[in-house]
C-alpha positions as CSV (number, residue, x, y, z in Angstrom):
1,M,87.1,106.7,89.8
2,K,89.2,104.2,87.9
3,M,90.7,101.3,90.0
4,K,94.4,100.7,89.6
5,T,95.2,97.4,87.9
6,W,98.2,95.8,89.6
7,S,98.5,92.7,87.5
8,D,97.3,90.8,84.4
9,S,96.2,87.4,85.7
10,T,95.4,86.2,82.2
11,I,99.1,85.5,81.8
12,L,98.7,82.6,84.1
13,H,97.9,79.3,82.5
14,S,97.0,75.8,83.8
15,I,97.5,72.2,83.0
16,P,95.3,69.5,84.1
17,S,96.1,67.8,87.4
18,P,97.3,64.3,86.8
19,S,95.5,63.0,89.9
20,N,92.3,63.9,91.8
21,K,93.9,62.6,95.0
22,G,95.4,65.1,97.3
23,Y,99.0,66.1,96.9
24,E,101.2,69.2,97.5
25,I,103.2,71.1,94.9
26,K,106.0,73.4,96.3
27,I,107.3,76.1,94.0
28,K,110.2,78.5,94.8
29,T,111.6,81.4,92.7
30,S,114.2,83.9,93.7
31,E,113.4,86.0,90.6
32,V,110.7,88.3,91.9
33,T,111.7,91.9,91.2
34,F,109.7,95.0,91.5
35,L,109.9,98.7,92.3
36,G,109.5,99.5,96.0
37,V,107.5,102.4,97.2
38,K,110.6,104.7,96.9
39,D,110.9,103.8,93.2
40,Q,114.0,101.6,93.9
41,P,114.4,98.0,92.8
42,D,113.4,95.4,95.3
43,F,113.8,91.6,95.3
44,A,112.0,88.7,97.0
45,D,112.1,84.9,97.2
46,L,108.6,83.5,96.6
47,Y,107.6,80.1,98.1
48,I,104.2,78.6,97.0
49,S,102.6,75.6,98.6
50,F,99.8,74.6,96.2
51,Y,97.2,71.8,96.9
52,P,95.5,71.4,93.5
53,K,92.0,70.4,92.6
54,D,91.5,70.1,88.8
55,T,94.4,72.1,87.5
56,V,98.0,73.0,88.3
57,I,100.1,76.0,87.7
58,E,102.0,76.0,84.3
59,L,105.4,77.2,85.5
60,K,106.4,79.1,82.4
61,S,103.3,81.3,82.7
62,L,104.0,81.8,86.4
63,K,107.5,83.2,85.4
64,Y,106.0,85.6,82.8
65,Y,103.3,86.6,85.3
66,L,105.9,87.5,88.0
67,Q,108.0,89.4,85.4
68,Q,105.2,92.0,84.9
69,F,106.0,93.5,88.4
70,R,109.5,94.5,87.4
71,D,108.5,98.1,86.4
72,K,105.6,98.5,88.9
73,I,105.8,100.5,92.1
74,I,104.2,98.3,94.7
75,S,104.5,97.6,98.4
76,Y,105.4,94.3,99.9
77,E,101.9,93.9,101.4
78,R,100.1,94.7,98.2
79,L,102.4,92.4,96.2
80,I,101.7,89.3,98.2
81,N,98.0,90.0,98.3
82,V,97.8,90.6,94.5
83,V,99.8,87.4,93.7
84,Y,97.6,85.4,96.2
85,D,94.3,86.7,94.8
86,D,95.4,86.0,91.2
87,I,96.5,82.5,91.9
88,V,93.3,81.7,93.9
89,S,91.0,83.1,91.2
90,T,92.9,81.4,88.4
91,Y,93.3,77.9,89.8
92,S,90.9,77.6,92.7
93,P,93.3,75.3,94.7
94,D,92.2,73.3,97.7
95,R,94.9,75.2,99.6
96,L,97.3,77.9,98.8
97,R,100.1,79.1,101.0
98,I,102.4,81.9,99.9
99,V,105.5,83.1,101.7
100,M,107.6,86.0,100.4
101,V,111.0,86.8,101.8
102,F,112.1,90.2,100.9
103,N,115.8,91.1,100.6
104,P,117.1,93.4,103.3
105,R,116.7,97.1,102.8
106,G,118.2,99.5,105.2
107,G,119.2,96.5,107.4
108,I,115.6,95.3,107.8
109,S,114.4,92.0,106.3
110,S,110.7,91.2,105.9
111,K,108.7,87.9,105.5
112,L,105.0,88.0,104.6
113,T,102.7,84.9,104.6
114,I,99.2,84.3,103.4
115,D,97.4,80.9,103.8
116,S,94.0,80.1,102.4
117,D,93.5,77.7,105.3
118,W,93.4,80.6,107.8
119,K,89.9,81.4,109.1
120,V,90.4,85.1,108.3
121,R,91.0,84.0,104.7
122,G,87.8,81.9,104.6
123,G,89.6,78.6,105.5
124,D,88.7,75.9,108.0
125,E,92.1,75.8,109.6
126,R,92.3,72.1,108.8
127,Y,96.1,72.2,108.4
128,K,98.1,73.1,111.5
129,D,101.6,73.0,109.9
130,W,101.9,76.8,110.0
131,I,101.5,77.0,113.8
132,G,104.7,77.6,115.5
133,N,106.9,78.2,112.5
134,S,106.9,82.0,112.7
135,E,110.7,82.1,112.8
136,E,111.1,79.8,109.8
137,W,112.3,81.8,106.7
138,Q,111.6,79.1,104.1
139,G,108.3,78.2,102.7
């Protein structure tokens, strides 16, 4: 049985990190578009908190990477997991936090979050900044 390929992570490119000392990069884009499970256009804001090791995300490639979802039928839950997995496998960051806020559909808004620091994601839960901000809608 052939596995469905949701994305082409080879679109993502990196540039060398200018420092080997810890720092955080925050990226926001409101241009995430895709087809929802009912084959209707959906839209999301994407917030990335990225703690680099050796490389950082080349932003133009991130834009092209996200554009590939425009014609794909994909659920919110699968989309955030695919983006997370592709960024982790491409850049191996020290920490990656992704928040996606999806535009209301039928009067219901959704916000999904994944953080590599969570124990369930293999992290050590070193960072506690995510605790208590469940109502915060910005990444």
